Structures are given as structure tokens and as C-alpha cells.
C-alpha positions in Angstrom: 0.0 0.0 0.0 2.8 2.3 0.8 4.5 1.6 -2.5 1.3 2.3 -4.4 1.0 5.7 -2.6 4.6 6.6 -3.4 4.2 5.7 -7.1 1.0 7.8 -7.3 2.8 10.8 -5.7 5.6 10.5 -8.2 3.3 10.4 -11.1 1.4 13.4 -9.8 4.6 15.3 -9.3 5.7 14.5 -12.8 2.4 15.6 -14.3 2.6 18.9 -12.4 6.1 19.4 -13.6 5.0 18.8 -17.2 2.1 21.3 -16.9 4.5 23.9 -15.4 6.9 23.4 -18.3 4.1 23.7 -20.9 2.8 26.9 -19.2 6.3 28.3 -19.1 6.9 27.7 -22.8 3.5 29.1 -23.7 4.2 32.3 -21.7 7.6 32.7 -23.3 6.1 32.1 -26.8 3.4 34.7 -26.1 6.0 37.2 -24.8 8.2 36.5 -27.9 5.2 37.1 -30.2 4.5 40.4 -28.4 8.2 41.5 -28.7 8.8 40.2 -32.3 9.3 43.7 -33.9 12.1 46.2 -33.3 11.0 49.8 -33.4 12.6 53.3 -33.3 11.1 56.7 -32.5 10.3 59.5 -35.0 12.0 62.6 -33.7 12.2 66.4 -34.2 15.5 68.0 -34.6 18.1 69.6 -36.9 19.1 67.9 -40.1 21.8 68.6 -42.6 22.6 67.3 -46.0 26.4 67.6 -46.4 29.2 66.8 -48.8 32.4 65.6 -47.1 35.8 66.2 -48.8 39.5 66.6 -47.9 42.0 69.1 -49.1 45.3 70.8 -48.3 45.7 74.2 -46.9 47.6 76.4 -49.3 48.7 80.0 -49.7 46.7 82.0 -52.2 49.8 83.1 -54.0 53.2 81.4 -53.6 56.0 82.8 -55.7 59.0 80.6 -56.5 62.0 82.9 -56.6 64.8 81.5 -58.9 68.0 82.6 -60.5 68.5 83.3 -64.2 72.3 83.2 -64.0 74.8 80.6 -62.7 77.2 81.4 -59.9 78.3 80.8 -56.3 76.1 82.1 -53.5 78.1 84.9 -51.8 75.6 86.4 -49.3 72.2 85.6 -48.0 69.8 88.2 -46.6 66.6 86.2 -45.8 65.9 82.9 -44.0 62.9 80.8 -43.2 59.9 82.8 -41.9 61.6 86.1 -42.9 59.1 88.9 -43.7 60.2 90.5 -46.9 59.0 93.4 -49.0 58.8 93.7 -52.8 62.2 94.7 -54.2 64.1 93.6 -51.0 67.5 91.9 -51.6 67.3 88.2 -50.7 70.7 86.9 -51.9 73.8 87.9 -53.8 75.9 85.7 -56.2 79.6 86.1 -57.0 79.8 89.0 -59.5 83.4 88.8 -60.7 82.7 86.8 -63.9 79.8 89.1 -64.9 81.8 92.2 -64.1 84.5 91.0 -66.5 81.9 90.4 -69.2 80.6 93.9 -68.5 84.0 95.5 -69.0 84.5 93.5 -72.2 81.1 94.7 -73.6 81.9 98.3 -72.6 85.2 98.1 -74.5 83.5 96.7 -77.5 81.0 99.6 -77.4 83.9 102.1 -77.3 85.6 100.4 -80.3 82.5 100.4 -82.4 81.8 104.0 -81.5 85.3 104.8 -82.9 84.4 103.0 -86.1 81.3 105.0 -86.3 83.2 108.3 -86.0 85.7 107.1 -88.6 83.0 106.2 -91.0 81.3 109.5 -90.5 84.6 111.3 -91.2 85.0 109.3 -94.4 81.4 110.3 -95.3 82.3 114.0 -94.9 85.4 113.6 -97.0 83.4 112.1 -99.8 80.9 114.9 -99.5 83.8 117.4 -100.0 85.1 115.4 -103.0 81.7 115.4 -104.5 81.5 119.2 -104.3 85.0 119.4 -105.9 84.0 117.0 -108.7 80.8 119.0 -109.3 82.9 122.2 -109.6 85.2 120.5 -112.1 82.2 119.3 -114.0 80.9 122.9 -114.2 84.2 124.2 -115.5 84.4 121.4 -118.1 80.8 122.3 -119.2 81.8 126.0 -119.6 84.9 125.1 -121.6 83.0 122.6 -123.7 80.3 125.2 -124.5 83.0 127.9 -125.4 85.0 125.6 -127.7 81.8 124.4 -129.3 80.8 128.0 -130.1 84.3 128.8 -131.5 84.2 125.7 -133.6 80.8 126.6 -135.0 82.0 130.1 -135.9 85.2 128.7 -137.5 83.1 126.2 -139.5 80.9 129.0 -140.9 83.9 131.2 -141.9 85.7 128.2 -143.4 82.8 127.7 -145.8 83.2 131.3 -147.0 87.0 130.8 -147.4 87.9 133.4 -144.7 89.5 130.9 -142.3 92.3 128.7 -143.2 92.1 124.9 -143.1 94.6 124.8 -140.2 92.5 127.2 -138.0 89.4 125.1 -138.7 91.2 121.9 -137.6 92.5 123.5 -134.4 89.0 124.7 -133.4 87.5 121.4 -134.1 90.2 119.6 -131.9 89.6 122.1 -129.1 85.9 121.4 -129.2 86.4 117.7 -129.1 88.9 117.9 -126.3 86.5 120.1 -124.2 83.7 117.6 -124.8 85.9 114.7 -123.6 86.9 116.6 -120.5 83.3 117.3 -119.7 82.4 113.7 -119.9 85.4 112.8 -117.8 84.2 115.3 -115.2 80.7 113.7 -115.3 82.3 110.3 -114.6 84.3 111.7 -111.7 81.1 113.1 -110.2 79.4 109.8 -110.5 82.4 108.0 -109.0 82.4 110.4 -106.0 78.7 109.9 -105.5 79.2 106.1 -105.5 81.9 106.5 -103.0 79.7 108.7 -100.9 76.9 106.1 -101.0 79.5 103.5 -99.8 80.6 105.7 -97.0 76.9 106.2 -96.0 76.4 102.5 -95.9 79.6 102.1 -93.8 78.2 104.7 -91.4 74.9 102.8 -91.1 76.7 99.5 -90.7 78.9 101.0 -88.0 75.8 102.4 -86.2 74.1 99.0 -86.4 77.2 97.4 -84.9 77.1 100.1 -82.2 73.5 99.2 -81.4 74.5 95.5 -81.2 77.4 96.4 -78.9 75.1 98.5 -76.7 72.7 95.6 -76.6 75.5 93.3 -75.5 76.5 95.8 -72.9 72.9 96.0 -71.6 72.7 92.2 -71.5 76.0 92.1 -69.6 74.6 94.7 -67.2 71.4 92.7 -66.8 73.3 89.5 -66.1 75.3 91.4 -63.5 72.1 92.7 -62.0 70.7 89.2 -61.9 73.5 88.3 -59.4 71.3 90.2 -56.9 68.2 88.2 -56.1 65.2 90.4 -55.1 61.8 89.6 -53.7 59.1 90.1 -56.4 56.3 90.4 -53.8 55.5 91.3 -50.3 55.3 88.1 -48.1 56.9 85.6 -45.9 59.7 83.2 -46.9 58.3 79.7 -46.3 61.3 77.8 -47.8 65.0 78.4 -48.6 66.9 76.0 -50.8 70.4 77.5 -50.9 73.3 78.2 -48.6 76.3 80.4 -48.7 79.0 78.9 -50.9 76.6 76.8 -52.9 77.0 76.9 -56.7 73.8 77.5 -58.7 73.6 76.1 -62.2 70.9 77.8 -64.3 72.0 76.6 -67.7 69.0 74.2 -68.3 66.3 75.6 -66.0 66.0 78.2 -63.3 66.6 76.7 -59.9 64.2 77.6 -57.0 66.0 79.5 -54.3 63.2 80.8 -52.2 59.4 80.2 -51.9 57.5 83.3 -50.7 53.9 83.2 -49.6 52.3 86.5 -50.6 49.8 86.8 -47.7 49.5 84.3 -44.9 46.4 86.0 -43.5 44.5 84.8 -46.5 44.7 81.1 -47.3 42.9 78.6 -49.5 42.1 74.9 -49.6 42.0 72.9 -52.8 39.3 70.3 -52.2 38.6 67.4 -54.5 34.8 66.8 -54.8 33.3 63.8 -56.5 31.4 64.3 -59.7 28.2 62.9 -58.0 28.3 65.8 -55.5 29.6 68.7 -57.6 26.1 69.5 -59.0 24.8 70.4 -55.5 27.7 72.8 -54.6 27.5 76.5 -55.2 29.3 79.6 -53.9 26.5 80.1 -51.4 27.2 76.9 -49.6 28.1 76.9 -45.9 31.6 75.4 -45.5 33.3 74.3 -42.3 36.5 72.3 -41.8 38.9 71.0 -39.2 42.6 70.3 -39.1 44.4 67.7 -37.0 46.5 70.4 -35.3 43.4 72.0 -33.7 40.9 69.1 -33.3 38.5 71.1 -31.2 38.4 74.2 -33.5 36.0 74.5 -36.4 37.1 76.8 -39.2 34.8 78.5 -41.6 35.5 79.1 -45.3 33.7 80.2 -48.4 33.7 78.7 -51.9 35.6 81.1 -54.1 35.9 79.0 -57.2 34.7 75.8 -58.7 37.2 74.9 -61.4 35.9 73.3 -64.6 38.9 71.1 -65.2 38.2 67.4 -64.1 40.8 65.1 -62.7 40.4 61.3 -63.3 42.2 58.9 -61.1 41.4 55.2 -61.5 38.1 56.0 -63.2 37.1 58.3 -60.4 36.3 61.9 -61.6 36.7 64.8 -59.2 36.6 68.5 -59.5 38.7 71.1 -57.7 36.7 73.4 -55.4 38.8 76.3 -54.0 37.9 77.5 -50.5 38.8 80.9 -49.3 39.9 81.2 -45.7 40.4 84.2 -43.4 43.6 83.3 -41.5 44.1 86.6 -39.6 45.3 84.8 -36.5 47.9 82.8 -38.5 46.8 79.5 -36.9 46.6 77.6 -40.2 49.8 76.8 -41.9 50.5 75.6 -45.5 50.3 71.9 -46.0 47.8 71.1 -43.2 45.1 68.5 -44.2 41.6 70.0 -44.0 38.6 67.7 -43.3 35.8 69.6 -45.1 32.1 69.6 -44.6 30.0 71.5 -47.2 26.4 71.9 -46.2 24.2 71.5 -49.2 20.9 71.9 -47.4 19.7 71.9 -43.8 16.6 72.0 -41.6 16.6 73.5 -38.1 13.5 71.6 -36.9 12.7 68.6 -39.1 10.6 65.5 -38.5 13.2 62.7 -38.8 12.7 59.1 -39.5 15.5 56.6 -39.2 16.8 55.3 -42.6 16.5 51.7 -41.2 12.7 52.1 -41.2 12.8 53.1 -44.9 14.5 49.8 -45.8 12.2 47.5 -43.7 9.6 45.3 -45.4 7.5 42.9 -43.3 8.0 39.1 -43.9 5.7 37.7 -46.6 4.8 41.1 -48.0 6.0 41.7 -51.5 7.5 45.1 -52.2 5.0 45.8 -55.0 2.1 45.3 -52.5 3.5 48.0 -50.3 4.2 50.6 -53.0 2.8 54.0 -52.1 -0.1 55.4 -54.0 0.8 57.6 -57.0 -1.6 60.2 -55.9 0.6 61.1 -52.9 2.8 64.0 -54.1 5.2 66.4 -52.4 3.6 69.8 -51.6 4.7 72.8 -53.6 6.8 70.8 -56.0 5.3 72.7 -59.0 6.3 76.0 -57.5 10.0 75.0 -57.2 11.8 76.1 -60.3 15.4 76.0 -61.4 17.8 78.8 -61.1 20.5 79.4 -63.7 23.4 77.1 -63.4 26.0 79.9 -63.7 26.4 83.7 -63.6 29.0 86.3 -63.8 30.7 87.4 -60.6 29.7 90.5 -58.7 31.5 93.4 -60.3 31.8 95.1 -56.9 33.9 92.2 -55.5 37.4 93.4 -54.5 40.2 92.3 -56.7 43.1 91.0 -54.5 45.8 90.0 -56.9 49.6 89.7 -56.8 51.7 92.1 -58.8 51.5 91.4 -62.5 48.1 89.5 -62.4 45.8 91.7 -64.5 42.7 89.6 -64.9 39.4 90.7 -63.4 38.0 88.2 -60.8 34.5 89.6 -61.5 34.7 88.1 -65.0 34.8 84.5 -63.7 31.8 82.3 -63.7 30.0 81.9 -60.3 27.9 78.8 -59.9 24.5 79.2 -58.3 23.0 76.2 -56.5 19.9 74.9 -58.5 16.6 74.8 -56.7 15.5 71.2 -57.0 12.4 69.4 -55.8 14.1 66.9 -53.4 10.8 65.4 -52.1 10.1 61.8 -53.0 7.4 59.3 -51.8 8.2 56.3 -49.6 6.6 54.1 -46.9 7.3 53.0 -43.4 5.5 50.6 -41.0 4.1 51.2 -37.5 2.5 48.6 -35.1 -1.3 48.8 -34.9 -3.4 47.8 -31.9 -2.9 44.1 -32.8 0.8 44.6 -32.8 1.0 44.1 -36.5 2.9 46.3 -39.0 0.7 48.8 -40.7 2.0 50.8 -43.7 2.2 54.6 -43.6 2.8 56.6 -46.8 5.1 59.6 -46.4 7.0 62.1 -48.5 10.7 62.4 -47.8 13.1 65.4 -48.0 16.8 65.7 -47.3 18.9 63.1 -45.5 22.1 63.1 -43.5 22.8 59.4 -44.2 21.3 58.3 -40.8 17.9 59.9 -40.7 15.6 61.4 -43.4 13.3 64.4 -43.3 9.5 63.6 -43.4 8.0 66.4 -45.5 4.4 65.2 -45.3 2.4 62.0 -44.6 0.7 60.1 -41.7 3.7 60.3 -39.4 4.4 62.5 -36.4 7.1 62.9 -33.8 6.9 60.2 -31.1 5.5 57.5 -33.4 7.4 54.2 -33.3 8.4 52.9 -36.7 9.4 49.3 -37.3 13.1 48.9 -38.2 13.2 45.1 -38.0 11.7 41.9 -36.6 12.9 38.7 -34.9 13.0 36.9 -38.2 15.7 39.2 -39.5 18.3 41.4 -37.8 17.5 45.0 -37.2 19.1 47.2 -39.9 20.7 50.0 -38.1 22.1 53.1 -39.9 24.9 52.1 -42.2 28.1 53.8 -41.1 30.1 55.6 -43.7 27.8 54.9 -46.6 26.6 57.4 -49.1 23.7 59.4 -47.6 20.3 58.2 -48.5 21.4 55.0 -50.2 17.9 53.8 -51.4 14.9 54.6 -49.4 12.4 51.9 -48.7 11.5 49.1 -51.2 11.4 51.5 -54.1 15.0 52.6 -54.4 14.4 56.3 -54.1 17.9 57.7 -53.8 18.8 60.3 -51.3 21.0 63.4 -51.9 24.3 64.2 -50.4 27.2 62.4 -48.9 28.4 61.7 -45.4 26.8 62.4 -42.1 25.4 65.6 -40.7 25.1 66.8 -37.1 
């Protein structure tokens, strides 16, 4: 009897244990069913659509000071970080070789000047000879005319038998002799004129040689002056590549002796921006950047130029965006790496939905079934036009150029950010009273890569949107991916890169 009672108690205990286990599993299953969806809250807050880039801090104008002549460095008058003025002496080369060339050129000029004076004296002599030859020609002409008259008279008298044959022959000989002397005088005049022309040519040649000698003298003087290296601009010496005693060879190309930054209070950053983002950038964009030297400081800049020349590296196309910086406190130094954030668009108080909710689709629901209705459109899209892509610069902008730069900055193209209708439809899911996902159609705006603006739709701050369930891991915000990256099941891409604040 006792054994029977013990066995019955054991069976009863086993039955109670099985019932407890079944109730435990049922409670756990019910609790799992109630907690099968992962949710996140819709919030209010600031939202920024940004473009991230990197660049190098540079001086606006850096002048490479070189040497146009070869020689040994004799003296230095500037060093690293020296403040220099335009026309200030920076270095001096050994001048002895160029001084000898100068003296040689000066002596050559003196010799050619002597030849010019000799040629001019010969020209004057030929001018006097020409006057004498012309006088002789005039005397020969008078004698010729006189003997011709006597011969004509003798010929007339000879026909009448008054003059003897001997007198007639003498008058004829005198006339012929006078004619020959006249022609000889003419030839002499022509010869003297030719000699005068030759003397004139010799004078011109001597003068040309004098000009060439003077040019050689000026060149020698210029080379001698090049031994003194002067600063072409006001600025600060940021590098020095020579020392006293060093020999400079400028035969093939001009060596760089100094690098002078024109104005360290105004700097610039050359940022490389991807082609996918360049269309959203304009000169009105808000630009901020940091450098590793001052991790807690945020510097501001403005876009001064978007250059139209593309750079292609491994099939990646980028454009250079030049950022202007006010560096009055001289904290920024050339060569620093700038981590740049360009704000394309921003909202101070936006309704934000996590991007993970835009990618979620409940199990068993096809994406086509959850497509938002076509009738849902973004408000005021029709009123948003497009501004011109480019315009001329403001003619009142100050022109801050280095000496010798004569272009007008106001003639450059300025790019205006186009006004685009960024809204696009999408869908999220919220849990209804039966704890089942219920679709909500919304219209999206800008994104920062983590959250997206809700422009309109059946969603308000505080609502809990589904970002995942127990059948699939919750999809949190993808770190480092391009902002937007496909919203919801319909692949509506978002604008902008990187992450905002």
C-alpha cells in the first residue's frame, strides 16, 4: 500500500512538472510574439545634407624665386619665416665673372663708337670730294660750250673761205677735247657719288654694330644685376633651398632659391569633390572644416571658385573646389590637411525618420504590394523652379591679386545652386493595436545618411516605426555609406554624402 502511494505521488509530481513546463513555454512564446518587432522613434531636430571632402591648406599666391644666371652664392639676406617686401634683396651671387663680361662689352662699345666716328669722317670727305667734282664738271661744261661756239664760228667762216684749213682743224680739236673733259668730269662726279653712298652704308653699318654692342652691354649689365636676387612680392619666406657657398647652375632651368607666400592672412584649400556631388555645390554653400593640429576648433570658409577642369584617377572623376579662408590669427599653416564639410541643405527643426525604417519590409509582404499610391505627391513641387546654373561674378567684388596679375576676378563664372524638388514618396511601417505592422505613406526630404526628413504624410514625432523583426536582424544606420542610399523598397535615392550633425 505504501509503494502504491509513493508511485502515485511520483506520477502526480511528474504531471505537475510537465504542466509547469508547458505553461512556461507558452508564456515565453506569447512574450516573444509580443516582442517580435524592433522599433525606433520618430524625432524632431536639426538635419543637414552635407558633402564631405578633404584638401590641403595652401597659400593663395606662392612665388617661386629663382636665378637666371649661374654662380656661387656669396651672401644671404633672408631665411625661413623672414618677412620681406617687394624689391628687397634676398641673396647675392659672385659677380666677378659678370663684371669682366661687363667690361668687355663696354670696351666693344667704345671700339664700335670709334668706327662710327671714322665712317662719319669718311662720309664727310666724300661729301667734299663730291663738291669738288661737281665744280670741275661745271668748269668742263663751260669750256665745252665755249669751244663748241668757236668751232661753229670757224666752220661758218671756213665755208666762206675766210678761215684757213689749219685754223678750222684747231677749233674742231679744241671742241672735241673740251667735250671729252666734260664727260670725264661727269664720270668723276658719278664716282664720287658712288663712294659717298658706300661711305653712307659704312656709317649705317657702324651704327648697327654700335646698337648691337650696346645691346650686348645691356645684356651684360642685366646678367650682372641678376646676381642680386630680389623679392618680387611682399610676403613671408616659407622655404629656402640655398646656402652660402653653394653653386647654382641655371643653364637648363631656373633653380628655385626661395618660396615666398604672398599673404598668410588669406589662405585657401584645394578640395577634391566627387562628380556625383559637384552639382549640389555653389558659392553660397556653408563650409566648415577642421585640421588635426586643432581638433577642437572648427574653421569657416567660403567657396571662391569651382574649377571646370576634371581630374580622373582610377576612373574616379573629381573637380577642384577652391575654398577661401580668413587666417588673420595665422593658426593655419601651409600643408595642413583639412577635413571639409560642405552643407548642401539643412533644416533647423525637421521631423526625422531613421533610414533603417525606410529599408524595412515585413516578412511575406512583397514590395509591390507595399508601393505608395501615385496620388501622394510632395507639396509645392510645382512651385519650385530652377535657377540658372551659372552667372558672372559680382562686379563690386574686390580684386586681390599679386603684382602682374591683371585679370578681373568679376569676369569669372559663379555657380548658383539649383533649386531642386528633393521630395520623393516612400513608406514606413508602424505597429497597430494588434501589434501588426501597418504601412504609412510619407514624402521624404533631405537626409544626412542616418535619418531622413519627413515632409508630409501620416507620421508625427513620437511615433514608433518598425526597423526590423525577430525573423531578420534590425538594420541600423549604415556607417560611412553614401547618404540616402535607397529609401524603402522602391530605391528612391537620397542626396548628399556623409553624415550631418
